[in-house]
PASEBA-1860 file (N, C-alpha, C; in nm, 3 decimals):
! residues 142
1> XXXXXXXX> -3.730/16.836/10.935/-3.610/16.856/11.011/-3.484/16.834/10.942 ~ -3.385/16.913/10.983/-3.256/16.897/10.902/-3.176/16.799/10.983 ~ -3.093/16.728/10.917/-3.017/16.624/10.967/-2.881/16.684/11.004 ~ -2.828/16.673/11.122/-2.703/16.727/11.173/-2.603/16.635/11.142 ~ -2.468/16.675/11.120/-2.374/16.585/11.094/-2.345/16.497/11.216 ~ -2.302/16.369/11.188/-2.251/16.284/11.308/-2.148/16.339/11.380 ~ -2.143/16.314/11.504/-2.035/16.361/11.593/-1.947/16.248/11.628 ~ -1.972/16.132/11.572/-1.887/16.010/11.591/-1.752/16.034/11.522
9> XXXXXXXX> -1.651/15.987/11.587/-1.523/16.006/11.530/-1.497/15.892/11.422 ~ -1.417/15.945/11.321/-1.392/15.847/11.204/-1.326/15.730/11.257 ~ -1.352/15.621/11.210/-1.296/15.492/11.249/-1.180/15.467/11.153 ~ -1.046/15.447/11.212/-0.929/15.416/11.134/-0.885/15.280/11.199 ~ -0.824/15.199/11.121/-0.769/15.080/11.169/-0.660/15.120/11.280 ~ -0.661/15.053/11.391/-0.562/15.099/11.495/-0.422/15.036/11.470 ~ -0.404/14.940/11.393/-0.274/14.883/11.366/-0.203/14.945/11.252 ~ -0.249/15.055/11.205/-0.184/15.119/11.086/-0.059/15.204/11.135
17> XXXXXXXX> 0.047/15.185/11.085/0.168/15.272/11.123/0.205/15.374/11.019 ~ 0.263/15.483/11.070/0.299/15.589/10.981/0.428/15.559/10.907 ~ 0.421/15.597/10.780/0.540/15.556/10.696/0.664/15.645/10.737 ~ 0.774/15.578/10.747/0.898/15.662/10.784/0.965/15.699/10.650 ~ 1.029/15.828/10.652/1.099/15.858/10.529/1.221/15.762/10.508 ~ 1.254/15.740/10.382/1.371/15.658/10.359/1.503/15.731/10.379 ~ 1.594/15.671/10.443/1.725/15.741/10.477/1.789/15.789/10.357 ~ 1.796/15.727/10.235/1.860/15.769/10.114/1.791/15.904/10.070
25> XXXXXXXX> 1.657/15.911/10.073/1.586/16.021/10.031/1.612/16.139/10.122 ~ 1.621/16.115/10.253/1.655/16.226/10.352/1.794/16.275/10.323 ~ 1.891/16.186/10.298/2.022/16.229/10.270/2.034/16.316/10.140 ~ 1.964/16.272/10.037/1.953/16.353/9.919/1.903/16.499/9.942 ~ 1.793/16.498/10.012/1.723/16.632/10.036/1.831/16.717/10.117 ~ 1.882/16.658/10.218/1.974/16.740/10.303/2.101/16.780/10.227 ~ 2.157/16.705/10.152/2.270/16.738/10.067/2.241/16.850/9.969 ~ 2.113/16.836/9.913/2.075/16.936/9.812/2.056/17.069/9.872
33> XXXXXXXX> 2.002/17.066/9.991/1.974/17.192/10.071/2.108/17.265/10.105 ~ 2.208/17.178/10.156/2.335/17.240/10.186/2.411/17.290/10.064 ~ 2.405/17.226/9.948/2.465/17.267/9.827/2.409/17.400/9.784 ~ 2.286/17.415/9.785/2.212/17.533/9.740/2.245/17.645/9.831 ~ 2.243/17.620/9.964/2.274/17.723/10.064/2.412/17.769/10.051 ~ 2.507/17.682/10.030/2.644/17.727/10.024/2.667/17.802/9.887 ~ 2.609/17.778/9.783/2.625/17.848/9.659/2.564/17.989/9.684 ~ 2.446/18.013/9.748/2.395/18.129/9.765/2.478/18.213/9.864
41> XXXXXXXX> 2.533/18.152/9.968/2.622/18.237/10.054/2.750/18.291/9.994 ~ 2.804/18.194/9.898/2.932/18.220/9.834/2.909/18.341/9.741 ~ 2.801/18.354/9.683/2.774/18.464/9.586/2.701/18.578/9.641 ~ 2.702/18.587/9.774/2.616/18.693/9.839/2.673/18.833/9.813 ~ 2.798/18.853/9.812/2.852/18.993/9.805/2.980/18.992/9.719 ~ 3.000/19.092/9.650/3.132/19.118/9.583/3.238/19.173/9.681 ~ 3.338/19.092/9.697/3.439/19.133/9.797/3.571/19.176/9.726 ~ 3.626/19.282/9.777/3.751/19.331/9.727/3.858/19.224/9.726
49> XXXXXXXX> 3.916/19.189/9.618/4.020/19.083/9.601/4.162/19.153/9.578 ~ 4.160/19.259/9.511/4.297/19.314/9.474/4.271/19.467/9.448 ~ 4.367/19.550/9.497/4.359/19.693/9.448/4.495/19.737/9.407 ~ 4.492/19.839/9.314/4.620/19.908/9.276/4.590/20.054/9.281 ~ 4.663/20.122/9.361/4.770/20.090/9.464/4.716/19.990/9.562 ~ 4.800/19.918/9.622/4.763/19.831/9.728/4.723/19.888/9.856 ~ 4.618/19.842/9.926/4.575/19.907/10.049/4.696/19.915/10.147 ~ 4.723/20.027/10.208/4.832/20.044/10.311/4.962/20.059/10.248
57> XXXXXXXX> 4.976/20.063/10.118/5.104/20.061/10.060/5.160/20.218/10.052 ~ 5.286/20.232/10.034/5.359/20.348/10.014/5.416/20.341/9.866 ~ 5.355/20.433/9.788/5.412/20.431/9.642/5.500/20.558/9.626 ~ 5.597/20.557/9.533/5.682/20.674/9.507/5.654/20.738/9.383 ~ 5.555/20.703/9.310/5.525/20.763/9.188/5.357/20.796/9.200 ~ 5.318/20.915/9.143/5.171/20.948/9.151/5.100/20.849/9.059 ~ 5.003/20.770/9.106/4.939/20.676/9.028/4.826/20.766/8.949 ~ 4.799/20.730/8.828/4.694/20.802/8.746/4.559/20.747/8.753
65> XXXXXXXX> 4.548/20.628/8.830/4.412/20.560/8.852/4.418/20.470/8.961 ~ 4.309/20.437/9.017/4.276/20.336/9.112/4.197/20.221/9.043 ~ 4.259/20.097/9.053/4.195/19.984/9.001/4.156/19.886/9.109 ~ 4.025/19.846/9.113/3.969/19.747/9.213/3.930/19.625/9.143 ~ 3.963/19.504/9.195/3.931/19.384/9.134/3.842/19.308/9.245 ~ 3.724/19.262/9.207/3.628/19.205/9.299/3.607/19.053/9.267 ~ 3.545/18.992/9.371/3.529/18.853/9.370/3.420/18.799/9.272 ~ 3.345/18.901/9.227/3.235/18.863/9.129/3.208/18.989/9.040
73> XXXXXXXX> 3.134/18.967/8.941/3.115/19.086/8.847/3.024/19.192/8.923 ~ 3.051/19.315/8.886/2.986/19.431/8.950/2.899/19.509/8.838 ~ 2.809/19.569/8.892/2.726/19.670/8.793/2.800/19.806/8.790 ~ 2.852/19.842/8.680/2.927/19.971/8.674/2.831/20.084/8.692 ~ 2.710/20.083/8.648/2.617/20.188/8.665/2.577/20.226/8.806 ~ 2.585/20.135/8.891/2.546/20.143/9.033/2.664/20.137/9.131 ~ 2.780/20.151/9.081/2.895/20.146/9.159/2.982/20.272/9.162 ~ 3.049/20.299/9.271/3.126/20.423/9.291/3.261/20.392/9.347
81> XXXXXXXX> 3.357/20.472/9.309/3.490/20.477/9.382/3.528/20.620/9.394 ~ 3.540/20.660/9.521/3.574/20.792/9.566/3.720/20.798/9.612 ~ 3.793/20.891/9.580/3.928/20.901/9.623/3.950/21.047/9.672 ~ 3.983/21.054/9.807/4.004/21.185/9.870/4.148/21.203/9.930 ~ 4.183/21.321/9.941/4.311/21.355/10.008/4.281/21.373/10.169 ~ 4.383/21.410/10.237/4.378/21.418/10.379/4.285/21.528/10.427 ~ 4.260/21.621/10.331/4.159/21.735/10.371/4.021/21.705/10.329 ~ 3.994/21.580/10.273/3.868/21.538/10.228/3.824/21.581/10.085
89> XXXXXXXX> 3.926/21.641/10.010/3.893/21.692/9.880/3.880/21.567/9.775 ~ 3.792/21.574/9.688/3.759/21.469/9.595/3.853/21.477/9.486 ~ 3.931/21.366/9.457/4.033/21.370/9.362/3.999/21.266/9.235 ~ 3.899/21.204/9.247/3.875/21.105/9.135/3.808/21.193/9.018 ~ 3.838/21.135/8.902/3.788/21.217/8.776/3.675/21.149/8.717 ~ 3.553/21.148/8.792/3.444/21.085/8.726/3.399/20.953/8.778 ~ 3.318/20.887/8.705/3.260/20.748/8.744/3.356/20.644/8.707 ~ 3.356/20.533/8.783/3.441/20.419/8.748/3.397/20.360/8.620
97> XXXXXXXX> 3.508/20.301/8.552/3.486/20.232/8.423/3.514/20.085/8.442 ~ 3.432/19.989/8.391/3.451/19.853/8.399/3.556/19.816/8.293 ~ 3.635/19.716/8.328/3.722/19.663/8.237/3.655/19.588/8.117 ~ 3.687/19.616/8.005/3.616/19.547/7.879/3.632/19.407/7.887 ~ 3.743/19.350/7.933/3.760/19.208/7.939/3.718/19.132/8.062 ~ 3.698/19.206/8.178/3.675/19.141/8.297/3.568/19.237/8.388 ~ 3.441/19.191/8.394/3.340/19.272/8.453/3.367/19.271/8.611 ~ 3.464/19.205/8.664/3.500/19.210/8.807/3.584/19.326/8.837
105> XXXXXXXX> 3.641/19.392/8.737/3.745/19.503/8.758/3.679/19.637/8.730 ~ 3.697/19.734/8.815/3.652/19.865/8.810/3.778/19.964/8.821 ~ 3.781/20.075/8.735/3.890/20.159/8.731/3.837/20.300/8.737 ~ 3.898/20.395/8.815/3.868/20.536/8.810/3.999/20.619/8.791 ~ 3.991/20.713/8.713/4.123/20.810/8.684/4.115/20.904/8.814 ~ 4.245/20.930/8.858/4.252/21.022/8.965/4.359/21.126/8.930 ~ 4.344/21.236/8.993/4.441/21.350/8.980/4.506/21.396/9.101 ~ 4.616/21.330/9.131/4.692/21.356/9.255/4.799/21.463/9.219
113> XXXXXXXX> 4.815/21.549/9.314/4.915/21.666/9.273/5.026/21.674/9.384 ~ 5.022/21.596/9.487/5.128/21.616/9.592/5.142/21.476/9.670 ~ 5.249/21.459/9.736/5.259/21.350/9.819/5.166/21.358/9.943 ~ 5.132/21.246/9.998/5.034/21.250/10.106/4.968/21.116/10.121 ~ 4.863/21.116/10.215/4.779/21.008/10.238/4.656/21.018/10.170 ~ 4.615/20.915/10.095/4.488/20.932/10.012/4.398/20.802/10.055 ~ 4.273/20.841/10.063/4.172/20.742/10.102/4.083/20.705/9.981 ~ 4.057/20.570/9.966/3.967/20.515/9.866/3.853/20.457/9.937
121> XXXXXXXX> 3.731/20.508/9.888/3.606/20.450/9.945/3.532/20.393/9.826 ~ 3.480/20.275/9.830/3.415/20.212/9.717/3.287/20.159/9.773 ~ 3.178/20.162/9.675/3.057/20.102/9.697/3.024/20.039/9.562 ~ 2.992/19.910/9.571/2.955/19.837/9.451/2.824/19.762/9.462 ~ 2.759/19.731/9.356/2.646/19.642/9.339/2.682/19.526/9.259 ~ 2.681/19.414/9.310/2.712/19.300/9.226/2.604/19.268/9.145 ~ 2.622/19.169/9.039/2.519/19.134/8.946/2.403/19.054/9.008 ~ 2.415/19.003/9.143/2.327/18.938/9.195/2.209/18.990/9.282
129> XXXXXXXX> 2.176/19.112/9.301/2.240/19.240/9.312/2.256/19.289/9.456 ~ 2.364/19.240/9.523/2.382/19.275/9.661/2.479/19.385/9.652 ~ 2.475/19.467/9.763/2.563/19.583/9.784/2.672/19.552/9.876 ~ 2.796/19.605/9.852/2.903/19.594/9.947/2.990/19.718/9.939 ~ 3.067/19.749/10.042/3.145/19.869/10.037/3.271/19.844/10.129 ~ 3.367/19.951/10.110/3.477/19.943/10.198/3.565/20.061/10.166 ~ 3.672/20.072/10.241/3.771/20.173/10.218/3.904/20.137/10.257 ~ 4.007/20.200/10.210/4.146/20.179/10.244/4.227/20.301/10.209
137> XXXXXX> 4.347/20.306/10.258/4.426/20.421/10.233/4.556/20.373/10.174 ~ 4.622/20.467/10.100/4.761/20.447/10.049/4.830/20.568/10.064 ~ 4.976/20.569/10.063/5.053/20.686/10.076/5.134/20.712/9.953 ~ 5.144/20.826/9.912/5.232/20.875/9.808/5.354/20.943/9.877 ~ 5.473/20.881/9.856/5.592/20.938/9.931/5.657/21.034/9.828 ~ 5.719/21.132/9.888/5.808/21.226/9.791/5.924/21.157/9.722
END
């Protein structure tokens, strides 16, 4: 005959108490979690910090380029800047170029021919590699 395992419950001392985590260790773990979460959130997306021409501005001279500055470095190869006129015609002259001294800055040449409202639409991939996009308009006055 085969012997079946016992169905008796294991005997443990009844006066044994569970160990409680130490407050200092819990504070350290919590503060580490918060610090790491804040760092991840702060670096989640490249945000537009500055643009030339300035969004919503009225300029009196035809700009030769649009320059966008972001909150973190962006991948030039995966980023776009499109400039269109009020009829939707594409006026940018090719792909954006990253600034040699600052990888947070992208520039695209544009060929504006007349006063009017121009729209800038940008899509970038940051080095972390999150995507972000946005648009703004500026006006060239006569």
